[in-house]
N, C-alpha and C positions, 0 to 999 in steps of 0.2 A: 444368486441364491434365492429362489422363489420362496422357500420356507421363511427366511428372515424377513423379506419384504412383506409377506403376509402378516407376520406378527406386528410389523411397523404400522400398517394401515388398518388393522382389525378394529382397534378401539375407536379411532376417529370416525370411521365409516358407520359404526353402530350408533354413535352419539349423533352424528349428522342426520342419519335417516330417522332416528327417533324424534329429533327436534322438528324436522320437516313435517312428520305426521302430526305432531302436537299442534303446530301452527295451523295446518290445514283444518284440523278438527275444531280449533277455536274459531277460525273464520267461518266455517260452516255453521257452527252453533250461533254465532252472532248474526249471520244472515237469516237463519231460521227464526230467531227472536224478532229481528226487524220486520221480516215478512209477516209474522204473526201479529205484531203490533199494528202494521198497516192494514192487514186484512180485517181485523176486528176492531179497528179504531180505538186502540188501547188508551191513547191520550185523552180522547173525549170521554171515555168510560171513567178515567181517573178523575177528570174535572167534575163529571156528574156526581160521582161518589163523594167528592169533597164538599159539594153544595148541600148534599143531604146530611153530611156530618160536618157541621160548622166548626167543630172542635179540631178538625184536621187542618194543619197549616201546610199548604202546598209548597210554599217557599222553603219552609224548614225541611220538608221531605226531599226537595230537590237538592238543598244544601247538603243533607246527609248522604244522598246518593253521590254527589260530586266528591265529597270528602272520602267516601268509601272507595270511589273509583281511583282517586289519587293514591290512597293508601294501598289499594290493590296493585296499582302501577308501580309504586315504590317497592313493594314486596317482590313483585315480579322481576324488576331490575336488579334488586339486591340478590335474589336467588340466582339470577343469571350470572352475576359476578362470582358468587360462591361456586356455581357450576363450572365456570371457567377455571377457577383455582383448583377445583377438584380434578378437572380434566388434565390440567398442567401437572398436578401431583401424580396422577396416574401415568402420565407420559414418562415422567422421571422414574417412577417405580418400574415401569415396563423396560425402560432403558437399562436400569441397573440389573433387572432380571436377565435381560438378554446378554449383558456383559458377563454376569456370573455363569450363565448357561453356556456361552459360546466362546469366552475368552479366558486366558490364563491370568489369574489375579496378580502374579508376580511380574511377568514380563509384558503383559498386555497383548501377547500374541494369540492367535486363534488356538483353541484347545483341540482335543482329539475329535469331539463331535463335529465342530465346525470344519475341521480339516477333512473329515470323511465326507461331509456335505459338499464342500468345494471340489474334492477329488471326483466325486460322482458326477457333479455338474460338468467338470472339465472333460471327463471321459466321454460323456454324451456328446459334447462339442467335437472332441477329437474323432469320435466314430463317425459323426455326420460329415466332418470335413476331411476325413481320411488322413489326419495328420498325426505326428508323433507327440507324445507327452512323456514326462519322466518323474520318478519319485527318488528323492535322496533321503535315506534313513541315516540319521546322524546320532552318534553316541559320543559323549565327552570322555576322553582318556584322562585318567588321574584325577578326576573330579572328586572321588571319594577321599583321596588323600588330602585335598584342599579342605574339604568339610571336616575331616577328622583332626587336621592339624590346626586350622585357624577358626573353626566354628561355623555354625550355620549362617550367620550374618555374612561372613566372607563367601560362603557357598552361594548365597542369594545374589550377592554382588557379581560374582563370576557368571552366574546364569543370565542376569540382566545385561551385563556387558557383552557376553557371547552373542545374545540375541541382537544387540545393537550392531556389533561388528559384522555379523552375517547379513543382517538386513541391508547394510550399506553396500554389499556386493551383489544384491539382487535387483532385478528389474521390477518395475511397478506392477506388472501383472503376475509376478511370481508370488507364491504363498509360502510363508514361513510359519510353522506351527510348533508349539511345545506340547508333546503328547504324554510325557511322563517326567520323572525327576530330572534326569540329565539327557533325555532323548528328544530330538527335534526331527521334524519332517519338512522337506522343501518340495513343493509341487511346481513343476515347470509346465505351464500350459502350452507354450509354443516352443518348439524344438527344431531348429534348422537341421542339425545333424547330431549324431551320438557323440561326436568329438567335442561339441560345445559343452556337453555335460562334464567331460573331463577337465576342460578349462575352468569351469565354474568350481568343481571340486578342489582343484589346485588353488584357486583364489580363496576359497573358504578356509582351507588349511593354512594358507599364508596369512589370512586375516587374524587367525587365533594365535599365531606364533609369538607376538610380543607379550611381554609379561603383564599380568593383571596386578595392578598396584593398589593396595588398600591398607590404611593404618600403618604405613611405613614398611609393609611386607610385600614381597613379590611371590607370585605363584604362576606356574606354567602348566597349561593343559594342551591336549591335542584333540583332533577329530578323527574318528573312524567312520567312514562313509560307505554305505552300501547303495548301489544304484540299480534301479529296475526301469526298463523302457516299455512304454505302451506302443504297440500291442504285442511285441515279441515275447516279453517276460510276464505277460498276464493281461487279461482284458477286463478284470473287475478290480475295484478298489482293494478288496480283501487280498486278492492274489498279488497285486503289486506291492502292497505294504509287507506282506509275508516274505516275498522274494527279496525285496530290498533289505529287510531285516536279516535274512540269510546272508546276503552279500556283505552286510556290515560286520557280521561276526567273522566272516572270512578275512575282512580287512584287519580286524583285531588279531586274528591268528597269524596274520602276515607281518606283525610287528607294530601295529597301531599307527595312528597319525598318518593314515593313507586312505585310499579309496579302492573299491573293487566293484566290478559290474557283475550282476547276477548271470549265472549260466546253468544249464541243465546238470553239468557236472557238480557245481556247487550244491544244487538242490539234492542230488543223490548223496553227496557227502554229508549234508545236514540230516538227511533221513537216516543214513547209516549211524551218524553220531548220536541221534536221538534213540535209535534202537539199542546201541551199545550202552547209553546212559541208563535206559530203562532196565536192561539186564544187569548192569553193574550194581544197581541199588539193592538187588536181592542176592548177589553173588555170595556175600558173607553168610547169609542165612542158609543158603543151599550148599555151603562148604565146597564152592567151586574153585577156590584158590589153593594152590600148592606152592611149595618152595623147592627149587632146584639149586644145586650147589656146584660151582665150578672151582676145581682145585687151583690153588696158588702154590707155585713150586719154588723151593729154595734153590737158587741157581748154583750154590756151592755144594749142596749135598744131593741135589736132584730128587729130594723128597718133598712130600706135601707139608707145608707149614701153615696152611690155612685155606679158606675158601670164601667165595663171594656168593651170598644168598641172592637168588634171582627169582622174582615172582612170576608165576605162570597162572593163566586163567583159561580153563576149558569150560565153555558154556554149552548147554544142551542145544540151544537155538543157533548160536553163532559159531560153534566149534572152538578151536584154539585161537585166542585173540592175542596178538603180540603186545608186549608191555609198552612199546613206544606208541601204540595206538590207544590203549585204554588208560595209561597213567595220566596223560594230559587231560583226558576227559574227566577222570576222577578228581583232578585238581580243580577243574572248572565247576563241577557240581558239588564240591565240598566234601568229597568222600576220602580224600587222600590222607587225612589225619587218622581216620578209623582204619583204613587199609594199612597205612604205614605203621601204626601201632601194633597191628596184628602181625605184620611181617617181622618187626623187631622182636616181639615177644617169642614168636615161634623159632626164630633164628637163635636167640639166646638159650632157649630150652634145648634145642638140638645140639648146640655146641657143648652145653653142660653135660648132656647125655653122652657125647663122644668122650669128653674128659673122664667121666665116670667109668666109661668102657675101657679106659687105659690109653686113649690117644691124647696125652697131655700136651699142652703148648699150642694146640690149634687156635688160630685167630679167626674169628668170624667177621667178615666185612658186609656191611649193610648200607644200601644207598639211601640218601636223604634227598627230599625234594625241597624246592625253595619255599613252598607253602608250609612245610613242617617247621622250617627254621623261623618262620614268621610267628608261629604260635608261642606265646609266652610260657606255656606249660610244657613245652617240648622237652626241656631238660629234666623236669620232674618225671615225665613219661619214661625217658631213658633210664633214670634212676630206678623207677618202679619195675621196669623190665629186668634189670640186673638183680634187683632184690628178689623178685618172684622166681626167677630162674636159678638164683644162687650162683650166677656166673661172675667170676672176677672181672672187673672192668678192664684189666690189662689184656683180656682176650676178646675185646670188642673193638672193631675198627669201623668208624662211620665215614662213608664216602660222599663227597659232594663235588659238583662240577664248577668250573670257572664261571659259567653263565649263572649258576645258582648264587654264587657269591656276589657277582657284580650287579645283580638286580637290586640288591639293597646291602651295600657294603657295610654300613654301620651296624645294622642288626646282625648281619652274618658274623662280623668280628666279635660282637658282644656274645652271641650265642656260642661261638667256638671257644671262647674263653671259659664260659660256664660249663661246657661239655668237657673240656680238657681237665677242669677241676675235679671231675668224677674219676679220672684216672684212665680213661680210654684214649685211643689214638684217632687221629683225623687224617684222611687221605684226600688229595685233590685229584679227582678222576678226569679222564679225557684231556690230560694236560697238553697244551699246544693248540687246541682247537677253539679256545675261547678268546677273550680279549682283556684278560687281567694284566695290569702293568707290573713292572718290576717292583715298584714302591709298595704295592699292595701285597705282592708275593712275599716280600720281606717282613711285612707287618703281620701277616696271617700266622696264627699259631697252629701250623700243620706239621705232621710227622713224615708224610710220604707223598710223592707224586706218582701218578700212573700215566705212562706215556701212551697216548692214544694209538689205537691199532692202525690208523691211517698212515702213520709214519713208518710202521713196521711192514706193512703189506707188501711193498715192492723191494724190500731188502733181500738179497744183496744186489739185485739188478740195477736199481735206481741209485746212482751215486749221490744225488741231491738229498734223498731221504736218509742215506747213511750220514751225510754231513749234518743234517738237521737233528737227527736222533743223537748223534754224539754231542752236539751243542747243548741239547736239553739235558743230557746226562751230566755234562760238565757243570752246567748251571746248578742243577740239583745237588750235585756233590759239593760244590763250593758253598752252598747254603746249608750243608750238613743234613740234607733230606734223604730219606731212604727212597728207593726207586723200584717200581714194578713196571715191566714191559708187558703190554696187553697185545693180543692178536698174534701170538706165536703159532704158526701153522706148519712150518717146515723145519727140517733139521738144520738147514743153512741159517735160518733166522735164529734158531736156538744156539748154534755155535757163535754167531755174531754177538748175541747178548751175553753169552758166557765169557766172551773176551772183553767185557767192559766191567764197570763197578756196579752194574745193576744186580741187586740182591734177590729179586723175585721176578717170576714170569708166570703168565697164564695164557691159555689159548687152546685151540682145537688140536694142536700137536700133542698136547697132554691129554685133554679130555674136554668134551662139551659139558654144559651144565647138566647134572643128572640128579635123580631123586636121592633121598637120604640113604636108602638101602644099598643102592649101587655105589654111592660115594664111599660107603663103609667098606665095600669090596676093594675100591681103589686104595683105601688106607691100608688094607691088609696086603694087597699085592698090586703095586703100580704096573701099568702095561706100557711104560715108555722107557 
């Protein structure tokens, strides 16, 4: 690091050169005075003057000069000591300034500026030697939960301990830096093969697995690691950091506590995600969202008993964007609450309008996301939507998936109890594809399960799917839960479902999701 060394030697060099100049100047002046005294016989001149002035005491004059010389020498020595102390004080001050400027005050690791400096230096060396280098961009998983649950002191402890654990897995010439709150970067100056980075990433994840213990509490976090290799993934520090950051987010999307290498495909995905995010932020203002409704059929009467509200987004730049693409992005950028509230209010208004038009008894099903359940005011929002639309809560059904529940079981169970108190019903969507246990299924205050379409798709050809579907139906029936079969696309599937205790069905056999006007036509005259 040439810049750091320059700061280290700058002050001593200046002082040393100034002192040398002053000493040379003093010696030259002394020599000049001595030469002048010799040239003009100054001593004899002084003796002659003293003879003419008998009141002058030469011995006293010399004594005064000697005392003055000693005093001057004493002052010079003392000033030299003061100068040495001042230099030492400035050295310490410079050291503290360097520490504040280039090192993280909490962990003692290099900060972003020093990290960039070292990376640029390493890239110059790698280019000269035509060798590989690597960047690992690391973000701590679940760190916010530790901070929120146990406080900032606990969070600081976790950060310091994380830095220590990772440092122990690195070589002496590797650089570990903390560049933001819970973000770290590792720079690998020498890299035998790309596989060695994978081994290091696995070791780092393994190092963080044990619990962090503080004040009798235990906390667990993980690492999401993105990896970029020089020169294939970038030739500048900026490119490598950006691309490793992109890979890190892909690691998070892949389930967290894992690592991913950067690729051109990831880069394209990141750019597409950014483009969707930017357009999504103005979609509400531009009225680009619409609701479509897929009918839910009573298997006993073959009539429409309700519908599922499905969000559609048609953007001028991107065209029609599927919900499974933009909903996760809306969750990531914090828009899901606004969008979800809009969907719920529109769906309630529409169902009330159909009730007023004479289609009594229709139940409107609306999907919930895990983020919505996390909001403390979500129950109040649902109540407000019912109040504003004047829809009776009995005709609103909220759907959530097993995955949504299992991400935070305690909050989900609490929120479901609060929602049920409003009088609405709760359905467990895509049942059979998640990982909820029987114990949780019994505890959850739900009214209905919806059998996922993946179990229905190959009925009646696939005997295993028939067995699995019947088992799910038997389980739900024993738990006194109502049942909806999703993905009904053929008459054979319809006949199979009608031969069971399943009370509701939906799928393309009946109708795809359609706009409100077209749905009203189906209410008037079904085409199945």
